[in-house]
PQR file with spaces between the fields and no chain letter, atoms N, CA, C, O and H, PARSE charges and radii, in Angstrom:
ATOM       1  N    UNK     1      -5.462   13.148  -52.189 -0.4000 1.5000
ATOM       2  CA   UNK     1      -6.644   12.697  -51.713 -0.0000 2.0000
ATOM       3  C    UNK     1      -7.534   14.106  -52.064  0.5500 1.7000
ATOM       4  O    UNK     1      -7.213   15.260  -51.780 -0.5500 1.4000
ATOM       5  N    UNK     2      -8.832   13.613  -52.815 -0.4000 1.5000
ATOM       6  CA   UNK     2      -9.918   14.421  -52.730 -0.0000 2.0000
ATOM       7  C    UNK     2     -10.236   15.142  -51.527  0.5500 1.7000
ATOM       8  O    UNK     2     -10.065   14.745  -50.375 -0.5500 1.4000
ATOM       9  H    UNK     2      -9.093   12.675  -53.046  0.4000 1.0000
ATOM      10  N    UNK     3     -10.828   16.502  -51.995 -0.4000 1.5000
ATOM      11  CA   UNK     3     -11.862   17.069  -50.812 -0.0000 2.0000
ATOM      12  C    UNK     3     -13.037   17.185  -51.170  0.5500 1.7000
ATOM      13  O    UNK     3     -13.327   17.104  -52.364 -0.5500 1.4000
ATOM      14  H    UNK     3     -10.966   16.825  -52.931  0.4000 1.0000
ATOM      15  N    UNK     4     -13.920   17.388  -50.260 -0.4000 1.5000
ATOM      16  CA   UNK     4     -15.321   17.089  -50.531 -0.0000 2.0000
ATOM      17  C    UNK     4     -16.034   18.087  -49.703  0.5500 1.7000
ATOM      18  O    UNK     4     -15.609   18.271  -48.562 -0.5500 1.4000
ATOM      19  H    UNK     4     -13.684   17.454  -49.291  0.4000 1.0000
ATOM      20  N    UNK     5     -16.959   18.692  -50.079 -0.4000 1.5000
ATOM      21  CA   UNK     5     -17.530   20.060  -49.895 -0.0000 2.0000
ATOM      22  C    UNK     5     -18.369   20.241  -48.377  0.5500 1.7000
ATOM      23  O    UNK     5     -18.411   21.042  -47.443 -0.5500 1.4000
ATOM      24  H    UNK     5     -17.304   18.542  -51.005  0.4000 1.0000
ATOM      25  N    UNK     6     -19.277   18.368  -48.978 -0.4000 1.5000
ATOM      26  CA   UNK     6     -20.181   18.460  -48.428 -0.0000 2.0000
ATOM      27  C    UNK     6     -20.028   17.054  -47.426  0.5500 1.7000
ATOM      28  O    UNK     6     -18.968   16.433  -47.505 -0.5500 1.4000
ATOM      29  H    UNK     6     -19.244   17.717  -49.736  0.4000 1.0000
ATOM      30  N    UNK     7     -20.583   16.804  -46.941 -0.4000 1.5000
ATOM      31  CA   UNK     7     -21.044   14.843  -46.196 -0.0000 2.0000
ATOM      32  C    UNK     7     -21.838   14.186  -47.142  0.5500 1.7000
ATOM      33  O    UNK     7     -21.666   12.982  -47.333 -0.5500 1.4000
ATOM      34  H    UNK     7     -21.444   17.309  -46.877  0.4000 1.0000
ATOM      35  N    UNK     8     -23.077   15.111  -48.044 -0.4000 1.5000
ATOM      36  CA   UNK     8     -23.353   14.384  -48.913 -0.0000 2.0000
ATOM      37  C    UNK     8     -21.941   13.721  -50.139  0.5500 1.7000
ATOM      38  O    UNK     8     -21.684   12.592  -50.556 -0.5500 1.4000
ATOM      39  H    UNK     8     -23.217   16.089  -47.889  0.4000 1.0000
ATOM      40  N    UNK     9     -21.372   14.949  -50.345 -0.4000 1.5000
ATOM      41  CA   UNK     9     -20.266   14.514  -51.313 -0.0000 2.0000
ATOM      42  C    UNK     9     -19.663   13.328  -50.730  0.5500 1.7000
ATOM      43  O    UNK     9     -19.536   12.331  -51.440 -0.5500 1.4000
ATOM      44  H    UNK     9     -21.581   15.866  -50.006  0.4000 1.0000
ATOM      45  N    UNK    10     -19.223   13.317  -49.350 -0.4000 1.5000
ATOM      46  CA   UNK    10     -18.477   12.731  -49.056 -0.0000 2.0000
ATOM      47  C    UNK    10     -19.191   11.164  -48.462  0.5500 1.7000
ATOM      48  O    UNK    10     -18.401   10.299  -48.084 -0.5500 1.4000
ATOM      49  H    UNK    10     -19.327   14.127  -48.773  0.4000 1.0000
ATOM      50  N    UNK    11     -20.413   10.942  -48.424 -0.4000 1.5000
ATOM      51  CA   UNK    11     -21.185    9.854  -48.557 -0.0000 2.0000
ATOM      52  C    UNK    11     -21.826    9.117  -49.729  0.5500 1.7000
ATOM      53  O    UNK    11     -22.268    7.968  -49.712 -0.5500 1.4000
ATOM      54  H    UNK    11     -21.054   11.645  -48.731  0.4000 1.0000
ATOM      55  N    UNK    12     -21.788   10.426  -51.286 -0.4000 1.5000
ATOM      56  CA   UNK    12     -21.497    9.728  -52.628 -0.0000 2.0000
ATOM      57  C    UNK    12     -20.197    9.057  -52.974  0.5500 1.7000
ATOM      58  O    UNK    12     -20.060    8.059  -53.682 -0.5500 1.4000
ATOM      59  H    UNK    12     -21.430   11.359  -51.299  0.4000 1.0000
ATOM      60  N    UNK    13     -19.255    9.761  -52.361 -0.4000 1.5000
ATOM      61  CA   UNK    13     -18.162    8.989  -52.317 -0.0000 2.0000
ATOM      62  C    UNK    13     -17.892    7.686  -51.979  0.5500 1.7000
ATOM      63  O    UNK    13     -17.462    6.775  -52.686 -0.5500 1.4000
ATOM      64  H    UNK    13     -19.366   10.571  -51.786  0.4000 1.0000
ATOM      65  N    UNK    14     -18.232    7.703  -50.660 -0.4000 1.5000
ATOM      66  CA   UNK    14     -18.146    6.250  -50.007 -0.0000 2.0000
ATOM      67  C    UNK    14     -19.151    4.998  -50.639  0.5500 1.7000
ATOM      68  O    UNK    14     -19.001    3.776  -50.669 -0.5500 1.4000
ATOM      69  H    UNK    14     -18.581    8.443  -50.085  0.4000 1.0000
ATOM      70  N    UNK    15     -20.346    5.988  -51.171 -0.4000 1.5000
ATOM      71  CA   UNK    15     -21.006    4.272  -51.864 -0.0000 2.0000
ATOM      72  C    UNK    15     -20.513    4.219  -53.157  0.5500 1.7000
ATOM      73  O    UNK    15     -20.998    3.297  -53.814 -0.5500 1.4000
ATOM      74  H    UNK    15     -20.468    6.980  -51.146  0.4000 1.0000
ATOM      75  N    UNK    16     -19.729    4.891  -53.717 -0.4000 1.5000
ATOM      76  CA   UNK    16     -19.191    4.868  -55.511 -0.0000 2.0000
ATOM      77  C    UNK    16     -18.121    3.421  -54.928  0.5500 1.7000
ATOM      78  O    UNK    16     -18.123    2.289  -55.411 -0.5500 1.4000
ATOM      79  H    UNK    16     -19.335    5.640  -53.184  0.4000 1.0000
ATOM      80  N    UNK    17     -17.245    3.953  -53.723 -0.4000 1.5000
ATOM      81  CA   UNK    17     -16.091    2.962  -53.709 -0.0000 2.0000
ATOM      82  C    UNK    17     -16.570    1.974  -52.471  0.5500 1.7000
ATOM      83  O    UNK    17     -15.747    1.819  -51.568 -0.5500 1.4000
ATOM      84  H    UNK    17     -17.243    4.873  -53.330  0.4000 1.0000
ATOM      85  N    UNK    18     -17.833    1.301  -52.366 -0.4000 1.5000
ATOM      86  CA   UNK    18     -18.354    0.694  -51.835 -0.0000 2.0000
ATOM      87  C    UNK    18     -18.488   -0.190  -53.517  0.5500 1.7000
ATOM      88  O    UNK    18     -17.562   -0.878  -53.946 -0.5500 1.4000
ATOM      89  H    UNK    18     -18.501    1.428  -53.100  0.4000 1.0000
ATOM      90  N    UNK    19     -19.561   -0.022  -54.138 -0.4000 1.5000
ATOM      91  CA   UNK    19     -19.416   -0.359  -55.666 -0.0000 2.0000
ATOM      92  C    UNK    19     -18.347   -0.694  -55.771  0.5500 1.7000
ATOM      93  O    UNK    19     -18.285   -1.863  -55.391 -0.5500 1.4000
ATOM      94  H    UNK    19     -20.314    0.537  -53.789  0.4000 1.0000
ATOM      95  N    UNK    20     -17.439   -0.350  -56.072 -0.4000 1.5000
ATOM      96  CA   UNK    20     -16.214   -0.278  -56.671 -0.0000 2.0000
ATOM      97  C    UNK    20     -15.674   -1.755  -55.582  0.5500 1.7000
ATOM      98  O    UNK    20     -15.114   -2.629  -56.244 -0.5500 1.4000
ATOM      99  H    UNK    20     -17.489    0.599  -56.381  0.4000 1.0000
ATOM     100  N    UNK    21     -15.729   -1.885  -54.931 -0.4000 1.5000
ATOM     101  CA   UNK    21     -14.437   -2.763  -53.853 -0.0000 2.0000
ATOM     102  C    UNK    21     -15.769   -4.017  -54.361  0.5500 1.7000
ATOM     103  O    UNK    21     -15.388   -5.068  -54.877 -0.5500 1.4000
ATOM     104  H    UNK    21     -16.183   -1.175  -54.393  0.4000 1.0000
ATOM     105  N    UNK    22     -17.120   -3.789  -54.171 -0.4000 1.5000
ATOM     106  CA   UNK    22     -17.732   -5.339  -54.049 -0.0000 2.0000
ATOM     107  C    UNK    22     -17.709   -5.850  -55.921  0.5500 1.7000
ATOM     108  O    UNK    22     -17.884   -7.037  -56.198 -0.5500 1.4000
ATOM     109  H    UNK    22     -17.430   -2.936  -53.751  0.4000 1.0000
ATOM     110  N    UNK    23     -17.519   -4.993  -56.840 -0.4000 1.5000
ATOM     111  CA   UNK    23     -16.928   -5.341  -57.846 -0.0000 2.0000
ATOM     112  C    UNK    23     -15.864   -6.420  -57.901  0.5500 1.7000
ATOM     113  O    UNK    23     -16.008   -7.586  -58.267 -0.5500 1.4000
ATOM     114  H    UNK    23     -17.377   -4.029  -56.615  0.4000 1.0000
ATOM     115  N    UNK    24     -14.455   -5.636  -57.342 -0.4000 1.5000
ATOM     116  CA   UNK    24     -13.636   -5.945  -57.191 -0.0000 2.0000
ATOM     117  C    UNK    24     -13.615   -7.393  -56.242  0.5500 1.7000
ATOM     118  O    UNK    24     -13.181   -8.414  -56.776 -0.5500 1.4000
ATOM     119  H    UNK    24     -14.339   -4.688  -57.045  0.4000 1.0000
ATOM     120  N    UNK    25     -14.015   -7.429  -55.070 -0.4000 1.5000
ATOM     121  CA   UNK    25     -14.286   -8.843  -55.031 -0.0000 2.0000
ATOM     122  C    UNK    25     -14.984   -9.671  -55.173  0.5500 1.7000
ATOM     123  O    UNK    25     -14.914  -10.623  -54.397 -0.5500 1.4000
ATOM     124  H    UNK    25     -14.368   -6.600  -54.636  0.4000 1.0000
ATOM     125  N    UNK    26     -15.944   -9.661  -56.214 -0.4000 1.5000
ATOM     126  CA   UNK    26     -16.434  -10.583  -57.050 -0.0000 2.0000
ATOM     127  C    UNK    26     -15.654  -11.051  -58.106  0.5500 1.7000
ATOM     128  O    UNK    26     -15.593  -12.221  -58.484 -0.5500 1.4000
ATOM     129  H    UNK    26     -16.000   -8.887  -56.845  0.4000 1.0000
ATOM     130  N    UNK    27     -14.925   -9.878  -58.673 -0.4000 1.5000
ATOM     131  CA   UNK    27     -14.011  -10.826  -59.734 -0.0000 2.0000
ATOM     132  C    UNK    27     -12.473  -11.728  -58.955  0.5500 1.7000
ATOM     133  O    UNK    27     -11.957  -12.722  -59.466 -0.5500 1.4000
ATOM     134  H    UNK    27     -14.973   -8.927  -58.366  0.4000 1.0000
ATOM     135  N    UNK    28     -11.970  -11.027  -57.587 -0.4000 1.5000
ATOM     136  CA   UNK    28     -11.106  -12.380  -57.253 -0.0000 2.0000
ATOM     137  C    UNK    28     -11.898  -13.720  -56.941  0.5500 1.7000
ATOM     138  O    UNK    28     -11.520  -14.883  -56.801 -0.5500 1.4000
ATOM     139  H    UNK    28     -12.390  -10.220  -57.171  0.4000 1.0000
ATOM     140  N    UNK    29     -13.096  -13.133  -56.888 -0.4000 1.5000
ATOM     141  CA   UNK    29     -13.777  -14.634  -55.773 -0.0000 2.0000
ATOM     142  C    UNK    29     -13.942  -15.315  -57.461  0.5500 1.7000
ATOM     143  O    UNK    29     -13.339  -16.377  -57.611 -0.5500 1.4000
ATOM     144  H    UNK    29     -13.404  -12.188  -57.001  0.4000 1.0000
ATOM     145  N    UNK    30     -14.430  -14.971  -58.257 -0.4000 1.5000
ATOM     146  CA   UNK    30     -14.336  -15.221  -59.433 -0.0000 2.0000
ATOM     147  C    UNK    30     -13.058  -15.985  -60.082  0.5500 1.7000
ATOM     148  O    UNK    30     -13.035  -17.095  -60.614 -0.5500 1.4000
ATOM     149  H    UNK    30     -14.921  -14.108  -58.135  0.4000 1.0000
ATOM     150  N    UNK    31     -12.353  -15.366  -59.947 -0.4000 1.5000
ATOM     151  CA   UNK    31     -10.498  -16.181  -60.249 -0.0000 2.0000
ATOM     152  C    UNK    31     -10.402  -17.319  -59.302  0.5500 1.7000
ATOM     153  O    UNK    31     -10.605  -18.474  -59.675 -0.5500 1.4000
ATOM     154  H    UNK    31     -12.372  -14.464  -59.515  0.4000 1.0000
ATOM     155  N    UNK    32     -10.087  -16.998  -58.049 -0.4000 1.5000
ATOM     156  CA   UNK    32     -10.029  -18.112  -57.210 -0.0000 2.0000
ATOM     157  C    UNK    32     -11.111  -19.441  -57.738  0.5500 1.7000
ATOM     158  O    UNK    32     -10.701  -20.261  -58.559 -0.5500 1.4000
ATOM     159  H    UNK    32      -9.922  -16.059  -57.746  0.4000 1.0000
ATOM     160  N    UNK    33     -12.300  -19.512  -57.245 -0.4000 1.5000
ATOM     161  CA   UNK    33     -12.838  -20.580  -58.206 -0.0000 2.0000
ATOM     162  C    UNK    33     -12.688  -21.355  -59.399  0.5500 1.7000
ATOM     163  O    UNK    33     -12.971  -22.531  -59.629 -0.5500 1.4000
ATOM     164  H    UNK    33     -12.634  -18.846  -56.578  0.4000 1.0000
ATOM     165  N    UNK    34     -12.132  -20.364  -60.188 -0.4000 1.5000
ATOM     166  CA   UNK    34     -11.432  -20.855  -61.583 -0.0000 2.0000
ATOM     167  C    UNK    34     -10.126  -21.128  -61.655  0.5500 1.7000
ATOM     168  O    UNK    34      -9.512  -21.254  -62.715 -0.5500 1.4000
ATOM     169  H    UNK    34     -11.902  -19.409  -60.002  0.4000 1.0000
ATOM     170  N    UNK    35      -9.551  -21.252  -60.305 -0.4000 1.5000
ATOM     171  CA   UNK    35      -8.380  -21.707  -59.651 -0.0000 2.0000
ATOM     172  C    UNK    35      -8.490  -23.301  -59.061  0.5500 1.7000
ATOM     173  O    UNK    35      -7.961  -24.286  -59.575 -0.5500 1.4000
ATOM     174  H    UNK    35     -10.050  -21.150  -59.445  0.4000 1.0000
ATOM     175  N    UNK    36      -9.100  -23.277  -58.168 -0.4000 1.5000
ATOM     176  CA   UNK    36      -9.675  -24.143  -57.374 -0.0000 2.0000
ATOM     177  C    UNK    36     -10.568  -25.257  -58.338  0.5500 1.7000
ATOM     178  O    UNK    36     -10.303  -26.458  -58.402 -0.5500 1.4000
ATOM     179  H    UNK    36      -9.529  -22.476  -57.751  0.4000 1.0000
ATOM     180  N    UNK    37     -11.583  -24.640  -59.003 -0.4000 1.5000
ATOM     181  CA   UNK    37     -11.600  -25.447  -60.440 -0.0000 2.0000
ATOM     182  C    UNK    37     -10.948  -26.441  -61.124  0.5500 1.7000
ATOM     183  O    UNK    37     -11.237  -27.637  -61.116 -0.5500 1.4000
ATOM     184  H    UNK    37     -11.799  -23.665  -58.952  0.4000 1.0000
ATOM     185  N    UNK    38     -10.025  -25.882  -61.739 -0.4000 1.5000
ATOM     186  CA   UNK    38      -9.057  -26.880  -62.469 -0.0000 2.0000
ATOM     187  C    UNK    38      -7.973  -27.381  -61.650  0.5500 1.7000
ATOM     188  O    UNK    38      -7.918  -28.606  -61.762 -0.5500 1.4000
ATOM     189  H    UNK    38      -9.791  -24.910  -61.746  0.4000 1.0000
ATOM     190  N    UNK    39      -7.377  -27.071  -61.125 -0.4000 1.5000
ATOM     191  CA   UNK    39      -6.914  -28.205  -59.859 -0.0000 2.0000
ATOM     192  C    UNK    39      -7.597  -29.053  -59.819  0.5500 1.7000
ATOM     193  O    UNK    39      -7.096  -30.107  -60.211 -0.5500 1.4000
ATOM     194  H    UNK    39      -7.421  -26.076  -61.034  0.4000 1.0000
ATOM     195  N    UNK    40      -9.194  -29.125  -59.313 -0.4000 1.5000
ATOM     196  CA   UNK    40      -9.858  -30.209  -58.899 -0.0000 2.0000
ATOM     197  C    UNK    40      -9.672  -31.235  -59.939  0.5500 1.7000
ATOM     198  O    UNK    40      -9.178  -32.363  -59.932 -0.5500 1.4000
ATOM     199  H    UNK    40      -9.602  -28.270  -58.995  0.4000 1.0000
ATOM     200  N    UNK    41     -10.386  -30.272  -61.101 -0.4000 1.5000
ATOM     201  CA   UNK    41     -10.365  -31.187  -62.369 -0.0000 2.0000
ATOM     202  C    UNK    41      -8.608  -31.805  -62.488  0.5500 1.7000
ATOM     203  O    UNK    41      -8.566  -33.034  -62.424 -0.5500 1.4000
ATOM     204  H    UNK    41     -10.787  -29.356  -61.106  0.4000 1.0000
ATOM     205  N    UNK    42      -7.511  -31.262  -62.612 -0.4000 1.5000
ATOM     206  CA   UNK    42      -6.408  -31.830  -62.943 -0.0000 2.0000
ATOM     207  C    UNK    42      -5.950  -33.341  -61.546  0.5500 1.7000
ATOM     208  O    UNK    42      -5.099  -34.207  -61.749 -0.5500 1.4000
ATOM     209  H    UNK    42      -7.545  -30.264  -62.664  0.4000 1.0000
ATOM     210  N    UNK    43      -6.807  -33.217  -60.266 -0.4000 1.5000
ATOM     211  CA   UNK    43      -6.241  -34.221  -59.355 -0.0000 2.0000
ATOM     212  C    UNK    43      -7.148  -35.353  -59.458  0.5500 1.7000
ATOM     213  O    UNK    43      -6.927  -36.334  -58.747 -0.5500 1.4000
ATOM     214  H    UNK    43      -7.498  -32.514  -60.102  0.4000 1.0000
ATOM     215  N    UNK    44      -8.271  -35.341  -60.356 -0.4000 1.5000
ATOM     216  CA   UNK    44      -9.382  -36.376  -60.476 -0.0000 2.0000
ATOM     217  C    UNK    44      -8.577  -37.685  -61.333  0.5500 1.7000
ATOM     218  O    UNK    44      -8.229  -37.645  -62.514 -0.5500 1.4000
ATOM     219  H    UNK    44      -8.451  -34.545  -60.933  0.4000 1.0000
ATOM     220  N    UNK    45      -8.437  -38.580  -60.589 -0.4000 1.5000
ATOM     221  CA   UNK    45      -7.738  -39.739  -61.100 -0.0000 2.0000
ATOM     222  C    UNK    45      -6.195  -39.870  -60.458  0.5500 1.7000
ATOM     223  O    UNK    45      -5.428  -40.790  -60.740 -0.5500 1.4000
ATOM     224  H    UNK    45      -8.720  -38.612  -59.630  0.4000 1.0000
ATOM     225  N    UNK    46      -5.922  -38.881  -59.632 -0.4000 1.5000
ATOM     226  CA   UNK    46      -4.264  -38.656  -59.501 -0.0000 2.0000
ATOM     227  C    UNK    46      -4.362  -39.292  -57.484  0.5500 1.7000
ATOM     228  O    UNK    46      -5.259  -39.481  -56.662 -0.5500 1.4000
ATOM     229  H    UNK    46      -6.545  -38.134  -59.403  0.4000 1.0000
ATOM     230  N    UNK    47      -3.042  -39.389  -57.519 -0.4000 1.5000
ATOM     231  CA   UNK    47      -3.173  -39.515  -55.366 -0.0000 2.0000
ATOM     232  C    UNK    47      -2.214  -38.085  -55.264  0.5500 1.7000
ATOM     233  O    UNK    47      -1.219  -38.172  -54.544 -0.5500 1.4000
ATOM     234  H    UNK    47      -2.314  -39.236  -58.187  0.4000 1.0000
ATOM     235  N    UNK    48      -2.434  -36.984  -55.846 -0.4000 1.5000
ATOM     236  CA   UNK    48      -1.609  -35.803  -55.762 -0.0000 2.0000
ATOM     237  C    UNK    48      -1.892  -35.245  -54.484  0.5500 1.7000
ATOM     238  O    UNK    48      -0.960  -34.651  -53.941 -0.5500 1.4000
ATOM     239  H    UNK    48      -3.242  -36.913  -56.430  0.4000 1.0000
ATOM     240  N    UNK    49      -3.245  -35.327  -53.747 -0.4000 1.5000
ATOM     241  CA   UNK    49      -2.935  -35.082  -52.420 -0.0000 2.0000
ATOM     242  C    UNK    49      -2.996  -36.361  -51.293  0.5500 1.7000
ATOM     243  O    UNK    49      -3.705  -36.527  -50.301 -0.5500 1.4000
ATOM     244  H    UNK    49      -4.002  -35.810  -54.188  0.4000 1.0000
ATOM     245  N    UNK    50      -2.287  -36.904  -51.701 -0.4000 1.5000
ATOM     246  CA   UNK    50      -2.058  -38.444  -50.764 -0.0000 2.0000
ATOM     247  C    UNK    50      -3.533  -38.947  -50.151  0.5500 1.7000
ATOM     248  O    UNK    50      -3.851  -39.311  -49.019 -0.5500 1.4000
ATOM     249  H    UNK    50      -1.711  -36.769  -52.507  0.4000 1.0000
ATOM     250  N    UNK    51      -4.246  -38.818  -51.310 -0.4000 1.5000
ATOM     251  CA   UNK    51      -5.798  -39.448  -50.782 -0.0000 2.0000
ATOM     252  C    UNK    51      -4.922  -41.109  -50.534  0.5500 1.7000
ATOM     253  O    UNK    51      -3.731  -41.383  -50.686 -0.5500 1.4000
ATOM     254  H    UNK    51      -3.988  -38.522  -52.230  0.4000 1.0000
ATOM     255  N    UNK    52      -6.198  -42.062  -50.062 -0.4000 1.5000
ATOM     256  CA   UNK    52      -5.506  -43.383  -49.847 -0.0000 2.0000
ATOM     257  C    UNK    52      -5.769  -43.940  -50.437  0.5500 1.7000
ATOM     258  O    UNK    52      -6.649  -43.371  -51.082 -0.5500 1.4000
ATOM     259  H    UNK    52      -7.165  -41.839  -49.939  0.4000 1.0000
ATOM     260  N    UNK    53      -5.540  -45.373  -50.971 -0.4000 1.5000
ATOM     261  CA   UNK    53      -5.723  -45.862  -52.122 -0.0000 2.0000
ATOM     262  C    UNK    53      -6.492  -46.451  -52.533  0.5500 1.7000
ATOM     263  O    UNK    53      -6.710  -47.183  -51.568 -0.5500 1.4000
ATOM     264  H    UNK    53      -4.825  -45.835  -50.446  0.4000 1.0000
ATOM     265  N    UNK    54      -7.590  -46.958  -53.757 -0.4000 1.5000
ATOM     266  CA   UNK    54      -8.757  -47.673  -53.466 -0.0000 2.0000
ATOM     267  C    UNK    54      -8.653  -48.648  -52.719  0.5500 1.7000
ATOM     268  O    UNK    54      -7.484  -48.941  -52.467 -0.5500 1.4000
ATOM     269  H    UNK    54      -7.413  -46.363  -54.541  0.4000 1.0000
ATOM     270  N    UNK    55      -9.433  -49.287  -52.250 -0.4000 1.5000
ATOM     271  CA   UNK    55      -9.675  -50.411  -51.827 -0.0000 2.0000
ATOM     272  C    UNK    55      -9.572  -51.831  -52.567  0.5500 1.7000
ATOM     273  O    UNK    55      -9.876  -51.967  -53.752 -0.5500 1.4000
ATOM     274  H    UNK    55     -10.382  -49.049  -52.455  0.4000 1.0000
ATOM     275  N    UNK    56      -9.148  -52.800  -51.810 -0.4000 1.5000
ATOM     276  CA   UNK    56      -8.544  -54.040  -52.699 -0.0000 2.0000
ATOM     277  C    UNK    56     -10.004  -54.329  -53.997  0.5500 1.7000
ATOM     278  O    UNK    56     -10.128  -54.459  -55.215 -0.5500 1.4000
ATOM     279  H    UNK    56      -8.901  -52.690  -50.848  0.4000 1.0000
ATOM     280  N    UNK    57     -10.777  -54.312  -52.888 -0.4000 1.5000
ATOM     281  CA   UNK    57     -12.103  -54.709  -53.814 -0.0000 2.0000
ATOM     282  C    UNK    57     -12.641  -54.142  -54.636  0.5500 1.7000
ATOM     283  O    UNK    57     -13.534  -54.725  -55.250 -0.5500 1.4000
ATOM     284  H    UNK    57     -10.676  -54.206  -51.899  0.4000 1.0000
ATOM     285  N    UNK    58     -12.259  -52.623  -54.996 -0.4000 1.5000
ATOM     286  CA   UNK    58     -12.503  -51.759  -55.396 -0.0000 2.0000
ATOM     287  C    UNK    58     -11.740  -51.672  -57.175  0.5500 1.7000
ATOM     288  O    UNK    58     -12.253  -51.360  -58.250 -0.5500 1.4000
ATOM     289  H    UNK    58     -11.533  -52.149  -54.497  0.4000 1.0000
ATOM     290  N    UNK    59     -10.346  -52.102  -56.812 -0.4000 1.5000
ATOM     291  CA   UNK    59      -9.366  -52.130  -57.589 -0.0000 2.0000
ATOM     292  C    UNK    59      -9.892  -53.537  -58.423  0.5500 1.7000
ATOM     293  O    UNK    59      -9.669  -53.552  -59.634 -0.5500 1.4000
ATOM     294  H    UNK    59      -9.929  -52.355  -55.940  0.4000 1.0000
ATOM     295  N    UNK    60     -10.419  -54.441  -57.954 -0.4000 1.5000
ATOM     296  CA   UNK    60     -10.335  -55.731  -58.693 -0.0000 2.0000
ATOM     297  C    UNK    60     -11.641  -55.400  -59.125  0.5500 1.7000
ATOM     298  O    UNK    60     -11.988  -56.128  -60.055 -0.5500 1.4000
ATOM     299  H    UNK    60     -10.600  -54.429  -56.971  0.4000 1.0000
ATOM     300  N    UNK    61     -12.605  -54.455  -58.743 -0.4000 1.5000
ATOM     301  CA   UNK    61     -13.671  -54.851  -59.600 -0.0000 2.0000
ATOM     302  C    UNK    61     -13.463  -53.935  -60.923  0.5500 1.7000
ATOM     303  O    UNK    61     -14.079  -54.088  -61.978 -0.5500 1.4000
ATOM     304  H    UNK    61     -12.323  -53.864  -57.987  0.4000 1.0000
ATOM     305  N    UNK    62     -12.504  -52.982  -60.671 -0.4000 1.5000
ATOM     306  CA   UNK    62     -12.285  -51.937  -61.861 -0.0000 2.0000
ATOM     307  C    UNK    62     -11.415  -52.848  -63.059  0.5500 1.7000
ATOM     308  O    UNK    62     -11.570  -52.868  -64.280 -0.5500 1.4000
ATOM     309  H    UNK    62     -12.004  -52.857  -59.814  0.4000 1.0000
ATOM     310  N    UNK    63     -10.473  -53.563  -62.210 -0.4000 1.5000
ATOM     311  CA   UNK    63      -9.581  -54.615  -63.446 -0.0000 2.0000
ATOM     312  C    UNK    63     -10.769  -55.726  -64.049  0.5500 1.7000
ATOM     313  O    UNK    63     -10.632  -56.211  -65.173 -0.5500 1.4000
ATOM     314  H    UNK    63     -10.347  -53.547  -61.218  0.4000 1.0000
ATOM     315  N    UNK    64     -11.577  -55.962  -63.444 -0.4000 1.5000
ATOM     316  CA   UNK    64     -12.606  -56.722  -64.241 -0.0000 2.0000
ATOM     317  C    UNK    64     -13.137  -56.285  -64.938  0.5500 1.7000
ATOM     318  O    UNK    64     -12.960  -56.966  -65.948 -0.5500 1.4000
ATOM     319  H    UNK    64     -11.689  -55.568  -62.532  0.4000 1.0000
ATOM     320  N    UNK    65     -14.289  -54.858  -65.333 -0.4000 1.5000
ATOM     321  CA   UNK    65     -14.402  -54.467  -65.773 -0.0000 2.0000
ATOM     322  C    UNK    65     -13.436  -53.400  -67.105  0.5500 1.7000
ATOM     323  O    UNK    65     -13.878  -52.431  -67.722 -0.5500 1.4000
ATOM     324  H    UNK    65     -14.433  -54.304  -64.512  0.4000 1.0000
ATOM     325  N    UNK    66     -12.211  -53.953  -67.191 -0.4000 1.5000
ATOM     326  CA   UNK    66     -11.155  -53.243  -68.063 -0.0000 2.0000
ATOM     327  C    UNK    66     -10.592  -52.519  -67.902  0.5500 1.7000
ATOM     328  O    UNK    66      -9.556  -52.375  -68.551 -0.5500 1.4000
ATOM     329  H    UNK    66     -11.852  -54.741  -66.690  0.4000 1.0000
ATOM     330  N    UNK    67     -11.007  -51.600  -66.867 -0.4000 1.5000
ATOM     331  CA   UNK    67     -10.002  -50.263  -66.313 -0.0000 2.0000
ATOM     332  C    UNK    67      -8.427  -50.622  -65.557  0.5500 1.7000
ATOM     333  O    UNK    67      -7.812  -51.663  -65.325 -0.5500 1.4000
ATOM     334  H    UNK    67     -11.849  -51.717  -66.340  0.4000 1.0000
ATOM     335  N    UNK    68      -8.246  -49.583  -65.394 -0.4000 1.5000
ATOM     336  CA   UNK    68      -6.636  -49.775  -64.790 -0.0000 2.0000
ATOM     337  C    UNK    68      -7.049  -50.017  -62.755  0.5500 1.7000
ATOM     338  O    UNK    68      -7.673  -49.191  -62.088 -0.5500 1.4000
ATOM     339  H    UNK    68      -8.746  -48.738  -65.583  0.4000 1.0000
ATOM     340  N    UNK    69      -6.689  -50.851  -62.422 -0.4000 1.5000
ATOM     341  CA   UNK    69      -6.949  -51.273  -60.902 -0.0000 2.0000
ATOM     342  C    UNK    69      -7.018  -50.149  -60.403  0.5500 1.7000
ATOM     343  O    UNK    69      -7.855  -50.063  -59.505 -0.5500 1.4000
ATOM     344  H    UNK    69      -6.183  -51.522  -62.964  0.4000 1.0000
ATOM     345  N    UNK    70      -6.160  -48.759  -60.763 -0.4000 1.5000
ATOM     346  CA   UNK    70      -5.866  -47.814  -59.445 -0.0000 2.0000
ATOM     347  C    UNK    70      -6.126  -46.559  -60.411  0.5500 1.7000
ATOM     348  O    UNK    70      -6.047  -45.413  -59.969 -0.5500 1.4000
ATOM     349  H    UNK    70      -5.480  -48.829  -61.493  0.4000 1.0000
């Protein structure tokens, strides 16, 4: 554990630590958002999250336009 010879030194260490923690917090948030974005992109067009089926009218319209109904 570091020893400080003054309160100013201790304060400077706290400021440096706060800046370092802020950097790590931003990096973690960026990683979490990337994971969420990738998962959301992978889920598009699936029923992975037990979403309700499309309405029958929507399925009919999709089929009429040449797409898979669901």
